[in-house]
C-alpha positions, 0 to 999 in steps of 0.5 A: 652278747649278740655277734657283732657285724663289722663292714670292712670298706678297702679296695685291697683283697688281702686286708679283708682276709686278714680282717675276717681271719682275725676278727671271726675268732673273736665272734665278730661277723665280718661283711666285705665292701671293695669300694665306696659305692658298694659300701653304702649299700652294704651299710643299708643291708648289713647295719653294721655295728662298726666300720673299718675304713680305708680312706686312700682308696682310688679316687679319694672315695674313702674320705667322700665315704666318711663324709656321707657316713657321718652326715646321715642320721641313720649312720652317724652314730657308727663307730669307724676305724680309719684304717689307713697308710697315709701319715697320721697327721694328714688323717687327723688334719682330714678327719679329727679324732672323735669319740666314735672315731679310731685311727689306725695306721697300716699295717698294724698288728691284728691285736692293734686292730682288735683292740681298737675295735673293742675299745670303740663297741666297749667289748674291751 
């Protein structure tokens, strides 16, 4: 199986460090974006197989990034793991669960993150 490319969009650099350490051991190639504007550039450059998105970035940028990704035909089919500290009911109210969207609470153990990714990519 070819190497899967994951784009992690989060303003917390520690999240990127943990994701990279956890997921590269399982054969995933990790790319990082630290804000929604950088994320839009990276999506075009990397063409990720999956996106891990923090929706509680400053300025509400995560919700806007999610909407843009879902609206564009080139990105609407990319699975997204919404990884956030926002209460689950609030997340579900704004981002309904869908076949290519998973919700994960911050913090979650690395195994839970890996499991959500594998499930969305059908790598499990």
